PDB file of the backbone (N, CA, C, O) and the ligand in Angstrom, with CONECT records:
HET     ZN  A 101       1
ATOM      1  N   UNK A   1      90.965 157.749  84.183  1.00  0.00           N
ATOM      2  CA  UNK A   1      91.002 157.265  85.569  1.00  0.00           C
ATOM      3  C   UNK A   1      91.571 155.850  85.576  1.00  0.00           C
ATOM      4  O   UNK A   1      91.110 154.965  84.855  1.00  0.00           O
ATOM      5  N   UNK A   2      92.539 155.677  86.373  1.00  0.00           N
ATOM      6  CA  UNK A   2      93.188 154.368  86.426  1.00  0.00           C
ATOM      7  C   UNK A   2      92.751 153.606  87.675  1.00  0.00           C
ATOM      8  O   UNK A   2      92.673 154.135  88.784  1.00  0.00           O
ATOM      9  N   UNK A   3      92.484 152.388  87.430  1.00  0.00           N
ATOM     10  CA  UNK A   3      92.189 151.513  88.559  1.00  0.00           C
ATOM     11  C   UNK A   3      93.340 150.541  88.742  1.00  0.00           C
ATOM     12  O   UNK A   3      93.831 149.929  87.793  1.00  0.00           O
ATOM     13  N   UNK A   4      93.733 150.428  89.938  1.00  0.00           N
ATOM     14  CA  UNK A   4      94.785 149.466  90.257  1.00  0.00           C
ATOM     15  C   UNK A   4      94.195 148.372  91.124  1.00  0.00           C
ATOM     16  O   UNK A   4      93.740 148.599  92.245  1.00  0.00           O
ATOM     17  N   UNK A   5      94.220 147.232  90.584  1.00  0.00           N
ATOM     18  CA  UNK A   5      93.765 146.100  91.371  1.00  0.00           C
ATOM     19  C   UNK A   5      94.985 145.393  91.949  1.00  0.00           C
ATOM     20  O   UNK A   5      95.810 144.829  91.230  1.00  0.00           O
ATOM     21  N   UNK A   6      95.059 145.442  93.198  1.00  0.00           N
ATOM     22  CA  UNK A   6      96.204 144.808  93.851  1.00  0.00           C
ATOM     23  C   UNK A   6      95.707 143.519  94.496  1.00  0.00           C
ATOM     24  O   UNK A   6      95.270 143.512  95.647  1.00  0.00           O
ATOM     25  N   UNK A   7      95.780 142.459  93.755  1.00  0.00           N
ATOM     26  CA  UNK A   7      95.323 141.170  94.260  1.00  0.00           C
ATOM     27  C   UNK A   7      96.549 140.321  94.571  1.00  0.00           C
ATOM     28  O   UNK A   7      97.332 140.004  93.675  1.00  0.00           O
ATOM     29  N   UNK A   8      96.709 139.966  95.794  1.00  0.00           N
ATOM     30  CA  UNK A   8      97.853 139.086  96.097  1.00  0.00           C
ATOM     31  C   UNK A   8      97.624 137.699  95.518  1.00  0.00           C
ATOM     32  O   UNK A   8      96.623 137.045  95.811  1.00  0.00           O
ATOM     33  N   UNK A   9      98.537 137.276  94.719  1.00  0.00           N
ATOM     34  CA  UNK A   9      98.457 135.939  94.132  1.00  0.00           C
ATOM     35  C   UNK A   9      99.255 134.987  95.008  1.00  0.00           C
ATOM     36  O   UNK A   9     100.471 135.107  95.157  1.00  0.00           O
ATOM     37  N   UNK A  10      98.549 134.067  95.561  1.00  0.00           N
ATOM     38  CA  UNK A  10      99.178 133.178  96.532  1.00  0.00           C
ATOM     39  C   UNK A  10      99.196 131.763  95.976  1.00  0.00           C
ATOM     40  O   UNK A  10      98.157 131.184  95.661  1.00  0.00           O
ATOM     41  N   UNK A  11     100.387 131.232  95.867  1.00  0.00           N
ATOM     42  CA  UNK A  11     100.532 129.837  95.478  1.00  0.00           C
ATOM     43  C   UNK A  11     100.962 129.040  96.703  1.00  0.00           C
ATOM     44  O   UNK A  11     101.594 129.563  97.621  1.00  0.00           O
ATOM     45  N   UNK A  12     100.612 127.803  96.690  1.00  0.00           N
ATOM     46  CA  UNK A  12     101.076 126.977  97.796  1.00  0.00           C
ATOM     47  C   UNK A  12     100.823 125.527  97.501  1.00  0.00           C
ATOM     48  O   UNK A  12     100.060 125.173  96.602  1.00  0.00           O
ATOM     49  N   UNK A  13     101.467 124.705  98.266  1.00  0.00           N
ATOM     50  CA  UNK A  13     101.262 123.264  98.148  1.00  0.00           C
ATOM     51  C   UNK A  13     101.013 122.703  99.539  1.00  0.00           C
ATOM     52  O   UNK A  13     101.855 121.999 100.096  1.00  0.00           O
ATOM     53  N   UNK A  14      99.869 123.015 100.087  1.00  0.00           N
ATOM     54  CA  UNK A  14      99.620 122.531 101.456  1.00  0.00           C
ATOM     55  C   UNK A  14      99.197 121.075 101.465  1.00  0.00           C
ATOM     56  O   UNK A  14      98.762 120.519 100.456  1.00  0.00           O
ATOM     57  N   UNK A  15      99.336 120.491 102.614  1.00  0.00           N
ATOM     58  CA  UNK A  15      98.876 119.125 102.820  1.00  0.00           C
ATOM     59  C   UNK A  15      97.491 119.161 103.432  1.00  0.00           C
ATOM     60  O   UNK A  15      97.242 119.887 104.395  1.00  0.00           O
ATOM     61  N   UNK A  16      96.605 118.381 102.873  1.00  0.00           N
ATOM     62  CA  UNK A  16      95.287 118.243 103.470  1.00  0.00           C
ATOM     63  C   UNK A  16      95.204 116.844 104.067  1.00  0.00           C
ATOM     64  O   UNK A  16      95.460 115.842 103.399  1.00  0.00           O
ATOM     65  N   UNK A  17      94.847 116.808 105.316  1.00  0.00           N
ATOM     66  CA  UNK A  17      94.741 115.529 106.012  1.00  0.00           C
ATOM     67  C   UNK A  17      93.270 115.158 106.102  1.00  0.00           C
ATOM     68  O   UNK A  17      92.442 115.942 106.565  1.00  0.00           O
ATOM     69  N   UNK A  18      92.963 113.961 105.655  1.00  0.00           N
ATOM     70  CA  UNK A  18      91.573 113.526 105.719  1.00  0.00           C
ATOM     71  C   UNK A  18      91.533 112.165 106.389  1.00  0.00           C
ATOM     72  O   UNK A  18      92.168 111.226 105.910  1.00  0.00           O
ATOM     73  N   UNK A  19      90.811 112.041 107.472  1.00  0.00           N
ATOM     74  CA  UNK A  19      90.727 110.726 108.113  1.00  0.00           C
ATOM     75  C   UNK A  19      90.087 109.718 107.185  1.00  0.00           C
ATOM     76  O   UNK A  19      89.171 110.037 106.427  1.00  0.00           O
ATOM     77  N   UNK A  20      90.582 108.500 107.256  1.00  0.00           N
ATOM     78  CA  UNK A  20      90.016 107.462 106.413  1.00  0.00           C
ATOM     79  C   UNK A  20      88.617 107.122 106.905  1.00  0.00           C
ATOM     80  O   UNK A  20      88.322 107.167 108.099  1.00  0.00           O
ATOM     81  N   UNK A  21      87.773 106.783 105.950  1.00  0.00           N
ATOM     82  CA  UNK A  21      86.387 106.485 106.296  1.00  0.00           C
ATOM     83  C   UNK A  21      86.315 105.127 106.986  1.00  0.00           C
ATOM     84  O   UNK A  21      87.247 104.323 106.950  1.00  0.00           O
ATOM     85  N   UNK A  22      85.190 104.919 107.600  1.00  0.00           N
ATOM     86  CA  UNK A  22      84.992 103.649 108.268  1.00  0.00           C
ATOM     87  C   UNK A  22      85.242 103.765 109.761  1.00  0.00           C
ATOM     88  O   UNK A  22      85.768 104.760 110.258  1.00  0.00           O
ATOM     89  N   UNK A  23      84.843 102.710 110.456  1.00  0.00           N
ATOM     90  CA  UNK A  23      85.035 102.694 111.893  1.00  0.00           C
ATOM     91  C   UNK A  23      86.492 102.416 112.218  1.00  0.00           C
ATOM     92  O   UNK A  23      87.067 101.430 111.758  1.00  0.00           O
ATOM     93  N   UNK A  24      87.060 103.265 112.989  1.00  0.00           N
ATOM     94  CA  UNK A  24      88.448 103.065 113.373  1.00  0.00           C
ATOM     95  C   UNK A  24      88.527 102.934 114.882  1.00  0.00           C
ATOM     96  O   UNK A  24      87.928 103.711 115.625  1.00  0.00           O
ATOM     97  N   UNK A  25      89.270 101.945 115.313  1.00  0.00           N
ATOM     98  CA  UNK A  25      89.543 101.855 116.738  1.00  0.00           C
ATOM     99  C   UNK A  25      90.604 102.888 117.072  1.00  0.00           C
ATOM    100  O   UNK A  25      91.578 103.043 116.336  1.00  0.00           O
ATOM    101  N   UNK A  26      90.421 103.589 118.170  1.00  0.00           N
ATOM    102  CA  UNK A  26      91.459 104.561 118.558  1.00  0.00           C
ATOM    103  C   UNK A  26      92.762 103.839 118.880  1.00  0.00           C
ATOM    104  O   UNK A  26      92.765 102.754 119.460  1.00  0.00           O
ATOM    105  N   UNK A  27      93.850 104.458 118.495  1.00  0.00           N
ATOM    106  CA  UNK A  27      95.160 103.860 118.692  1.00  0.00           C
ATOM    107  C   UNK A  27      96.028 104.772 119.537  1.00  0.00           C
ATOM    108  O   UNK A  27      95.832 105.986 119.604  1.00  0.00           O
ATOM    109  N   UNK A  28      96.986 104.140 120.173  1.00  0.00           N
ATOM    110  CA  UNK A  28      97.824 104.871 121.119  1.00  0.00           C
ATOM    111  C   UNK A  28      98.909 105.622 120.353  1.00  0.00           C
ATOM    112  O   UNK A  28      99.641 105.036 119.555  1.00  0.00           O
ATOM    113  N   UNK A  29      98.999 106.895 120.602  1.00  0.00           N
ATOM    114  CA  UNK A  29     100.041 107.704 119.987  1.00  0.00           C
ATOM    115  C   UNK A  29     101.371 107.420 120.679  1.00  0.00           C
ATOM    116  O   UNK A  29     101.452 107.473 121.906  1.00  0.00           O
ATOM    117  N   UNK A  30     102.405 107.123 119.909  1.00  0.00           N
ATOM    118  CA  UNK A  30     103.693 106.812 120.546  1.00  0.00           C
ATOM    119  C   UNK A  30     104.341 108.028 121.196  1.00  0.00           C
ATOM    120  O   UNK A  30     105.276 107.869 121.980  1.00  0.00           O
ATOM    121  N   UNK A  31     103.886 109.208 120.901  1.00  0.00           N
ATOM    122  CA  UNK A  31     104.524 110.397 121.477  1.00  0.00           C
ATOM    123  C   UNK A  31     103.780 110.889 122.711  1.00  0.00           C
ATOM    124  O   UNK A  31     104.380 111.067 123.771  1.00  0.00           O
ATOM    125  N   UNK A  32     102.463 111.112 122.573  1.00  0.00           N
ATOM    126  CA  UNK A  32     101.746 111.686 123.720  1.00  0.00           C
ATOM    127  C   UNK A  32     100.948 110.628 124.474  1.00  0.00           C
ATOM    128  O   UNK A  32     100.347 110.928 125.505  1.00  0.00           O
ATOM    129  N   UNK A  33     100.935 109.395 123.973  1.00  0.00           N
ATOM    130  CA  UNK A  33     100.314 108.263 124.662  1.00  0.00           C
ATOM    131  C   UNK A  33      98.828 108.464 124.900  1.00  0.00           C
ATOM    132  O   UNK A  33      98.266 107.933 125.857  1.00  0.00           O
ATOM    133  N   UNK A  34      98.210 109.217 124.042  1.00  0.00           N
ATOM    134  CA  UNK A  34      96.759 109.320 124.083  1.00  0.00           C
ATOM    135  C   UNK A  34      96.171 108.411 123.007  1.00  0.00           C
ATOM    136  O   UNK A  34      96.796 108.145 121.980  1.00  0.00           O
ATOM    137  N   UNK A  35      94.975 107.953 123.265  1.00  0.00           N
ATOM    138  CA  UNK A  35      94.310 107.092 122.276  1.00  0.00           C
ATOM    139  C   UNK A  35      93.664 107.988 121.228  1.00  0.00           C
ATOM    140  O   UNK A  35      92.440 108.077 121.128  1.00  0.00           O
ATOM    141  N   UNK A  36      94.499 108.636 120.468  1.00  0.00           N
ATOM    142  CA  UNK A  36      93.972 109.636 119.548  1.00  0.00           C
ATOM    143  C   UNK A  36      94.594 109.516 118.162  1.00  0.00           C
ATOM    144  O   UNK A  36      94.539 110.455 117.367  1.00  0.00           O
ATOM    145  N   UNK A  37      95.185 108.360 117.874  1.00  0.00           N
ATOM    146  CA  UNK A  37      95.766 108.194 116.543  1.00  0.00           C
ATOM    147  C   UNK A  37      94.745 107.566 115.611  1.00  0.00           C
ATOM    148  O   UNK A  37      93.992 106.674 116.001  1.00  0.00           O
ATOM    149  N   UNK A  38      94.731 108.038 114.392  1.00  0.00           N
ATOM    150  CA  UNK A  38      93.824 107.454 113.417  1.00  0.00           C
ATOM    151  C   UNK A  38      94.522 107.428 112.073  1.00  0.00           C
ATOM    152  O   UNK A  38      95.454 108.189 111.811  1.00  0.00           O
ATOM    153  N   UNK A  39      94.042 106.529 111.233  1.00  0.00           N
ATOM    154  CA  UNK A  39      94.593 106.433 109.889  1.00  0.00           C
ATOM    155  C   UNK A  39      94.026 107.563 109.052  1.00  0.00           C
ATOM    156  O   UNK A  39      92.836 107.868 109.125  1.00  0.00           O
ATOM    157  N   UNK A  40      94.874 108.174 108.269  1.00  0.00           N
ATOM    158  CA  UNK A  40      94.436 109.320 107.472  1.00  0.00           C
ATOM    159  C   UNK A  40      95.173 109.311 106.146  1.00  0.00           C
ATOM    160  O   UNK A  40      96.186 108.634 105.970  1.00  0.00           O
ATOM    161  N   UNK A  41      94.637 110.075 105.237  1.00  0.00           N
ATOM    162  CA  UNK A  41      95.282 110.238 103.948  1.00  0.00           C
ATOM    163  C   UNK A  41      95.794 111.665 103.874  1.00  0.00           C
ATOM    164  O   UNK A  41      95.041 112.621 104.056  1.00  0.00           O
ATOM    165  N   UNK A  42      97.063 111.792 103.610  1.00  0.00           N
ATOM    166  CA  UNK A  42      97.661 113.116 103.489  1.00  0.00           C
ATOM    167  C   UNK A  42      97.871 113.386 102.015  1.00  0.00           C
ATOM    168  O   UNK A  42      98.601 112.664 101.336  1.00  0.00           O
ATOM    169  N   UNK A  43      97.239 114.410 101.536  1.00  0.00           N
ATOM    170  CA  UNK A  43      97.326 114.710 100.108  1.00  0.00           C
ATOM    171  C   UNK A  43      97.889 116.124  99.936  1.00  0.00           C
ATOM    172  O   UNK A  43      97.451 117.070 100.589  1.00  0.00           O
ATOM    173  N   UNK A  44      98.850 116.235  99.059  1.00  0.00           N
ATOM    174  CA  UNK A  44      99.412 117.530  98.737  1.00  0.00           C
ATOM    175  C   UNK A  44      98.662 118.105  97.537  1.00  0.00           C
ATOM    176  O   UNK A  44      98.490 117.446  96.511  1.00  0.00           O
ATOM    177  N   UNK A  45      98.226 119.339  97.693  1.00  0.00           N
ATOM    178  CA  UNK A  45      97.480 120.002  96.631  1.00  0.00           C
ATOM    179  C   UNK A  45      98.277 121.173  96.101  1.00  0.00           C
ATOM    180  O   UNK A  45      98.966 121.871  96.844  1.00  0.00           O
ATOM    181  N   UNK A  46      98.168 121.369  94.815  1.00  0.00           N
ATOM    182  CA  UNK A  46      98.616 122.638  94.268  1.00  0.00           C
ATOM    183  C   UNK A  46      97.483 123.624  94.451  1.00  0.00           C
ATOM    184  O   UNK A  46      96.378 123.427  93.945  1.00  0.00           O
ATOM    185  N   UNK A  47      97.774 124.694  95.186  1.00  0.00           N
ATOM    186  CA  UNK A  47      96.731 125.601  95.594  1.00  0.00           C
ATOM    187  C   UNK A  47      97.010 126.986  95.036  1.00  0.00           C
ATOM    188  O   UNK A  47      98.143 127.468  95.066  1.00  0.00           O
ATOM    189  N   UNK A  48      95.986 127.603  94.541  1.00  0.00           N
ATOM    190  CA  UNK A  48      96.114 128.947  93.995  1.00  0.00           C
ATOM    191  C   UNK A  48      95.087 129.833  94.668  1.00  0.00           C
ATOM    192  O   UNK A  48      93.883 129.592  94.572  1.00  0.00           O
ATOM    193  N   UNK A  49      95.563 130.852  95.344  1.00  0.00           N
ATOM    194  CA  UNK A  49      94.669 131.750  96.088  1.00  0.00           C
ATOM    195  C   UNK A  49      93.756 130.959  97.020  1.00  0.00           C
ATOM    196  O   UNK A  49      92.551 131.198  97.090  1.00  0.00           O
ATOM    197  N   UNK A  50      94.347 130.035  97.715  1.00  0.00           N
ATOM    198  CA  UNK A  50      93.659 129.232  98.722  1.00  0.00           C
ATOM    199  C   UNK A  50      92.566 128.353  98.128  1.00  0.00           C
ATOM    200  O   UNK A  50      91.708 127.858  98.859  1.00  0.00           O
ATOM    201  N   UNK A  51      92.586 128.155  96.822  1.00  0.00           N
ATOM    202  CA  UNK A  51      91.639 127.227  96.195  1.00  0.00           C
ATOM    203  C   UNK A  51      92.424 126.011  95.737  1.00  0.00           C
ATOM    204  O   UNK A  51      93.264 126.117  94.843  1.00  0.00           O
ATOM    205  N   UNK A  52      92.162 124.865  96.332  1.00  0.00           N
ATOM    206  CA  UNK A  52      92.885 123.665  95.894  1.00  0.00           C
ATOM    207  C   UNK A  52      92.521 123.322  94.458  1.00  0.00           C
ATOM    208  O   UNK A  52      91.344 123.163  94.137  1.00  0.00           O
ATOM    209  N   UNK A  53      93.505 123.208  93.607  1.00  0.00           N
ATOM    210  CA  UNK A  53      93.256 122.966  92.184  1.00  0.00           C
ATOM    211  C   UNK A  53      93.627 121.547  91.773  1.00  0.00           C
ATOM    212  O   UNK A  53      92.808 120.815  91.218  1.00  0.00           O
ATOM    213  N   UNK A  54      94.849 121.173  92.048  1.00  0.00           N
ATOM    214  CA  UNK A  54      95.355 119.909  91.508  1.00  0.00           C
ATOM    215  C   UNK A  54      95.898 119.064  92.650  1.00  0.00           C
ATOM    216  O   UNK A  54      96.771 119.512  93.393  1.00  0.00           O
ATOM    217  N   UNK A  55      95.397 117.866  92.791  1.00  0.00           N
ATOM    218  CA  UNK A  55      96.015 116.978  93.776  1.00  0.00           C
ATOM    219  C   UNK A  55      97.346 116.457  93.239  1.00  0.00           C
ATOM    220  O   UNK A  55      97.405 115.909  92.139  1.00  0.00           O
ATOM    221  N   UNK A  56      98.384 116.626  93.999  1.00  0.00           N
ATOM    222  CA  UNK A  56      99.711 116.257  93.509  1.00  0.00           C
ATOM    223  C   UNK A  56     100.074 114.826  93.886  1.00  0.00           C
ATOM    224  O   UNK A  56     100.370 114.002  93.021  1.00  0.00           O
ATOM    225  N   UNK A  57     100.048 114.547  95.155  1.00  0.00           N
ATOM    226  CA  UNK A  57     100.406 113.199  95.573  1.00  0.00           C
ATOM    227  C   UNK A  57      99.755 112.958  96.926  1.00  0.00           C
ATOM    228  O   UNK A  57      99.430 113.894  97.656  1.00  0.00           O
ATOM    229  N   UNK A  58      99.579 111.717  97.232  1.00  0.00           N
ATOM    230  CA  UNK A  58      98.958 111.387  98.506  1.00  0.00           C
ATOM    231  C   UNK A  58      99.706 110.238  99.137  1.00  0.00           C
ATOM    232  O   UNK A  58     100.351 109.437  98.460  1.00  0.00           O
ATOM    233  N   UNK A  59      99.608 110.177 100.431  1.00  0.00           N
ATOM    234  CA  UNK A  59     100.221 109.076 101.144  1.00  0.00           C
ATOM    235  C   UNK A  59      99.373 108.765 102.367  1.00  0.00           C
ATOM    236  O   UNK A  59      98.646 109.616 102.879  1.00  0.00           O
ATOM    237  N   UNK A  60      99.487 107.540 102.815  1.00  0.00           N
ATOM    238  CA  UNK A  60      98.745 107.120 103.995  1.00  0.00           C
ATOM    239  C   UNK A  60      99.592 107.402 105.226  1.00  0.00           C
ATOM    240  O   UNK A  60     100.776 107.069 105.273  1.00  0.00           O
ATOM    241  N   UNK A  61      98.979 108.008 106.201  1.00  0.00           N
ATOM    242  CA  UNK A  61      99.707 108.363 107.407  1.00  0.00           C
ATOM    243  C   UNK A  61      98.892 107.957 108.631  1.00  0.00           C
ATOM    244  O   UNK A  61      97.680 107.749 108.567  1.00  0.00           O
ATOM    245  N   UNK A  62      99.603 107.855 109.736  1.00  0.00           N
ATOM    246  CA  UNK A  62      98.970 107.833 111.043  1.00  0.00           C
ATOM    247  C   UNK A  62      99.038 109.251 111.585  1.00  0.00           C
ATOM    248  O   UNK A  62     100.072 109.916 111.510  1.00  0.00           O
ATOM    249  N   UNK A  63      97.913 109.699 112.133  1.00  0.00           N
ATOM    250  CA  UNK A  63      97.840 111.086 112.575  1.00  0.00           C
ATOM    251  C   UNK A  63      97.306 111.115 113.994  1.00  0.00           C
ATOM    252  O   UNK A  63      96.324 110.448 114.318  1.00  0.00           O
ATOM    253  N   UNK A  64      97.962 111.894 114.831  1.00  0.00           N
ATOM    254  CA  UNK A  64      97.502 112.056 116.207  1.00  0.00           C
ATOM    255  C   UNK A  64      96.714 113.353 116.296  1.00  0.00           C
ATOM    256  O   UNK A  64      97.201 114.413 115.905  1.00  0.00           O
ATOM    257  N   UNK A  65      95.501 113.264 116.810  1.00  0.00           N
ATOM    258  CA  UNK A  65      94.658 114.450 116.904  1.00  0.00           C
ATOM    259  C   UNK A  65      95.039 115.366 118.037  1.00  0.00           C
ATOM    260  O   UNK A  65      94.538 116.489 118.106  1.00  0.00           O
ATOM    261  N   UNK A  66      95.902 114.936 118.923  1.00  0.00           N
ATOM    262  CA  UNK A  66      96.237 115.769 120.077  1.00  0.00           C
ATOM    263  C   UNK A  66      97.580 116.454 119.882  1.00  0.00           C
ATOM    264  O   UNK A  66      97.669 117.678 119.979  1.00  0.00           O
ATOM    265  N   UNK A  67      98.632 115.677 119.607  1.00  0.00           N
ATOM    266  CA  UNK A  67      99.939 116.316 119.482  1.00  0.00           C
ATOM    267  C   UNK A  67     100.325 116.523 118.013  1.00  0.00           C
ATOM    268  O   UNK A  67     101.427 116.988 117.721  1.00  0.00           O
ATOM    269  N   UNK A  68      99.428 116.182 117.097  1.00  0.00           N
ATOM    270  CA  UNK A  68      99.624 116.424 115.664  1.00  0.00           C
ATOM    271  C   UNK A  68     100.780 115.632 115.069  1.00  0.00           C
ATOM    272  O   UNK A  68     101.313 115.982 114.016  1.00  0.00           O
ATOM    273  N   UNK A  69     101.158 114.566 115.754  1.00  0.00           N
ATOM    274  CA  UNK A  69     102.211 113.714 115.207  1.00  0.00           C
ATOM    275  C   UNK A  69     101.719 113.036 113.933  1.00  0.00           C
ATOM    276  O   UNK A  69     100.586 112.560 113.865  1.00  0.00           O
ATOM    277  N   UNK A  70     102.576 113.001 112.940  1.00  0.00           N
ATOM    278  CA  UNK A  70     102.248 112.309 111.688  1.00  0.00           C
ATOM    279  C   UNK A  70     103.357 111.334 111.366  1.00  0.00           C
ATOM    280  O   UNK A  70     104.532 111.701 111.342  1.00  0.00           O
ATOM    281  N   UNK A  71     102.987 110.099 111.120  1.00  0.00           N
ATOM    282  CA  UNK A  71     103.986 109.142 110.679  1.00  0.00           C
ATOM    283  C   UNK A  71     103.462 108.444 109.437  1.00  0.00           C
ATOM    284  O   UNK A  71     102.293 108.061 109.376  1.00  0.00           O
ATOM    285  N   UNK A  72     104.316 108.282 108.462  1.00  0.00           N
ATOM    286  CA  UNK A  72     103.925 107.604 107.229  1.00  0.00           C
ATOM    287  C   UNK A  72     103.712 106.127 107.540  1.00  0.00           C
ATOM    288  O   UNK A  72     104.491 105.504 108.262  1.00  0.00           O
ATOM    289  N   UNK A  73     102.654 105.594 106.985  1.00  0.00           N
ATOM    290  CA  UNK A  73     102.357 104.183 107.220  1.00  0.00           C
ATOM    291  C   UNK A  73     103.434 103.309 106.610  1.00  0.00           C
ATOM    292  O   UNK A  73     103.858 103.505 105.471  1.00  0.00           O
ATOM    293  N   UNK A  74     103.859 102.349 107.392  1.00  0.00           N
ATOM    294  CA  UNK A  74     104.831 101.389 106.897  1.00  0.00           C
ATOM    295  C   UNK A  74     104.264 100.004 107.097  1.00  0.00           C
ATOM    296  O   UNK A  74     103.613  99.731 108.106  1.00  0.00           O
ATOM    297  N   UNK A  75     104.506  99.137 106.149  1.00  0.00           N
ATOM    298  CA  UNK A  75     104.014  97.769 106.316  1.00  0.00           C
ATOM    299  C   UNK A  75     104.662  97.123 107.529  1.00  0.00           C
ATOM    300  O   UNK A  75     105.871  97.225 107.734  1.00  0.00           O
ATOM    301  N   UNK A  76     103.849  96.467 108.317  1.00  0.00           N
ATOM    302  CA  UNK A  76     104.388  95.765 109.468  1.00  0.00           C
ATOM    303  C   UNK A  76     104.385  96.556 110.746  1.00  0.00           C
ATOM    304  O   UNK A  76     104.791  96.043 111.789  1.00  0.00           O
ATOM    305  N   UNK A  77     103.931  97.815 110.693  1.00  0.00           N
ATOM    306  CA  UNK A  77     103.863  98.581 111.929  1.00  0.00           C
ATOM    307  C   UNK A  77     102.571  99.358 111.962  1.00  0.00           C
ATOM    308  O   UNK A  77     102.146  99.943 110.966  1.00  0.00           O
ATOM    309  N   UNK A  78     101.954  99.353 113.131  1.00  0.00           N
ATOM    310  CA  UNK A  78     100.776 100.179 113.354  1.00  0.00           C
ATOM    311  C   UNK A  78     100.770 100.536 114.825  1.00  0.00           C
ATOM    312  O   UNK A  78     101.235  99.757 115.657  1.00  0.00           O
ATOM    313  N   UNK A  79     100.252 101.697 115.152  1.00  0.00           N
ATOM    314  CA  UNK A  79     100.153 102.027 116.579  1.00  0.00           C
ATOM    315  C   UNK A  79      99.251 101.026 117.280  1.00  0.00           C
ATOM    316  O   UNK A  79      98.278 100.550 116.695  1.00  0.00           O
ATOM    317  N   UNK A  80      99.563 100.705 118.523  1.00  0.00           N
ATOM    318  CA  UNK A  80      98.723  99.723 119.236  1.00  0.00           C
ATOM    319  C   UNK A  80      97.319 100.259 119.442  1.00  0.00           C
ATOM    320  O   UNK A  80      97.118 101.440 119.728  1.00  0.00           O
ATOM    321  N   UNK A  81      96.346  99.357 119.290  1.00  0.00           N
ATOM    322  CA  UNK A  81      94.950  99.748 119.508  1.00  0.00           C
ATOM    323  C   UNK A  81      94.723  99.953 121.000  1.00  0.00           C
ATOM    324  O   UNK A  81      95.159  99.157 121.832  1.00  0.00           O
ATOM    325  N   UNK A  82      94.030 101.039 121.312  1.00  0.00           N
ATOM    326  CA  UNK A  82      93.727 101.331 122.713  1.00  0.00           C
ATOM    327  C   UNK A  82      92.684 100.351 123.214  1.00  0.00           C
ATOM    328  O   UNK A  82      91.602 100.228 122.639  1.00  0.00           O
ATOM    329  N   UNK A  83      93.012  99.671 124.266  1.00  0.00           N
ATOM    330  CA  UNK A  83      92.069  98.734 124.851  1.00  0.00           C
ATOM    331  C   UNK A  83      91.825  99.140 126.291  1.00  0.00           C
ATOM    332  O   UNK A  83      92.698  99.694 126.959  1.00  0.00           O
ATOM    333  N   UNK A  84      90.622  98.851 126.752  1.00  0.00           N
ATOM    334  CA  UNK A  84      90.346  99.183 128.157  1.00  0.00           C
ATOM    335  C   UNK A  84      91.292  98.430 129.077  1.00  0.00           C
ATOM    336  O   UNK A  84      91.564  97.247 128.876  1.00  0.00           O
ATOM    337  N   UNK A  85      91.774  99.112 130.059  1.00  0.00           N
ATOM    338  CA  UNK A  85      92.700  98.504 130.996  1.00  0.00           C
ATOM    339  C   UNK A  85      91.997  97.546 131.929  1.00  0.00           C
ATOM    340  O   UNK A  85      90.780  97.380 131.850  1.00  0.00           O
ATOM    341  N   UNK A  86      92.762  96.903 132.828  1.00  0.00           N
ATOM    342  CA  UNK A  86      92.172  95.911 133.732  1.00  0.00           C
ATOM    343  C   UNK A  86      91.130  96.518 134.667  1.00  0.00           C
ATOM    344  O   UNK A  86      90.189  95.837 135.075  1.00  0.00           O
ATOM    345  N   UNK A  87      91.294  97.779 135.001  1.00  0.00           N
ATOM    346  CA  UNK A  87      90.340  98.400 135.920  1.00  0.00           C
ATOM    347  C   UNK A  87      89.181  99.067 135.203  1.00  0.00           C
ATOM    348  O   UNK A  87      88.458  99.877 135.783  1.00  0.00           O
ATOM    349  N   UNK A  88      89.013  98.720 133.946  1.00  0.00           N
ATOM    350  CA  UNK A  88      87.990  99.389 133.156  1.00  0.00           C
ATOM    351  C   UNK A  88      86.600  99.005 133.624  1.00  0.00           C
ATOM    352  O   UNK A  88      86.304  97.827 133.828  1.00  0.00           O
ATOM    353  N   UNK A  89      85.769  99.986 133.789  1.00  0.00           N
ATOM    354  CA  UNK A  89      84.378  99.757 134.148  1.00  0.00           C
ATOM    355  C   UNK A  89      83.508 100.325 133.039  1.00  0.00           C
ATOM    356  O   UNK A  89      83.752 101.432 132.559  1.00  0.00           O
ATOM    357  N   UNK A  90      82.512  99.587 132.637  1.00  0.00           N
ATOM    358  CA  UNK A  90      81.606 100.168 131.642  1.00  0.00           C
ATOM    359  C   UNK A  90      80.878 101.368 132.219  1.00  0.00           C
ATOM    360  O   UNK A  90      80.672 101.475 133.428  1.00  0.00           O
ATOM    361  N   UNK A  91      80.501 102.250 131.342  1.00  0.00           N
ATOM    362  CA  UNK A  91      79.874 103.496 131.794  1.00  0.00           C
ATOM    363  C   UNK A  91      78.524 103.245 132.439  1.00  0.00           C
ATOM    364  O   UNK A  91      78.078 104.023 133.283  1.00  0.00           O
ATOM    365  N   UNK A  92      77.893 102.196 132.057  1.00  0.00           N
ATOM    366  CA  UNK A  92      76.601 101.900 132.665  1.00  0.00           C
ATOM    367  C   UNK A  92      76.545 100.400 132.964  1.00  0.00           C
ATOM    368  O   UNK A  92      77.137  99.592 132.248  1.00  0.00           O
ATOM    369  N   UNK A  93      75.850 100.051 133.996  1.00  0.00           N
ATOM    370  CA  UNK A  93      75.708  98.649 134.366  1.00  0.00           C
ATOM    371  C   UNK A  93      74.232  98.308 134.370  1.00  0.00           C
ATOM    372  O   UNK A  93      73.419  98.922 135.062  1.00  0.00           O
ATOM    373  N   UNK A  94      73.923  97.310 133.572  1.00  0.00           N
ATOM    374  CA  UNK A  94      72.528  96.875 133.523  1.00  0.00           C
ATOM    375  C   UNK A  94      72.355  95.702 134.468  1.00  0.00           C
ATOM    376  O   UNK A  94      73.082  94.712 134.391  1.00  0.00           O
ATOM    377  N   UNK A  95      71.402  95.824 135.341  1.00  0.00           N
ATOM    378  CA  UNK A  95      71.129  94.700 136.227  1.00  0.00           C
ATOM    379  C   UNK A  95      69.717  94.217 135.953  1.00  0.00           C
ATOM    380  O   UNK A  95      68.791  95.004 135.758  1.00  0.00           O
ATOM    381  N   UNK A  96      69.583  92.921 135.946  1.00  0.00           N
ATOM    382  CA  UNK A  96      68.350  92.292 135.559  1.00  0.00           C
ATOM    383  C   UNK A  96      67.242  92.582 136.532  1.00  0.00           C
ATOM    384  O   UNK A  96      66.118  92.116 136.345  1.00  0.00           O
TER     385      UNK A  96
HETATM  386 ZN    ZN A 101     100.039 112.302 120.047  1.00  0.00          ZN2+
END
């Protein structure tokens, strides 16, 4: 009796994006203009059957959580930090 195991062997080198730890101020995305950009580390893994095995290379990127824009970090440039506009009202007002 013969058994045939047909296991698809899948190789790949996907990028895993991991937000950098620490408190990050939201930054304005230059494409969709939402305050949804954050600093992240993009790491390419050698993956076998969807199991990440070997980290190949990593780079620091800015990543937008809404439009998925990714830009490699360059010295001297960062997305502008989102600041409350002139009409900003705090969510709650404490009165003495
Ligand atoms: Zn965006």
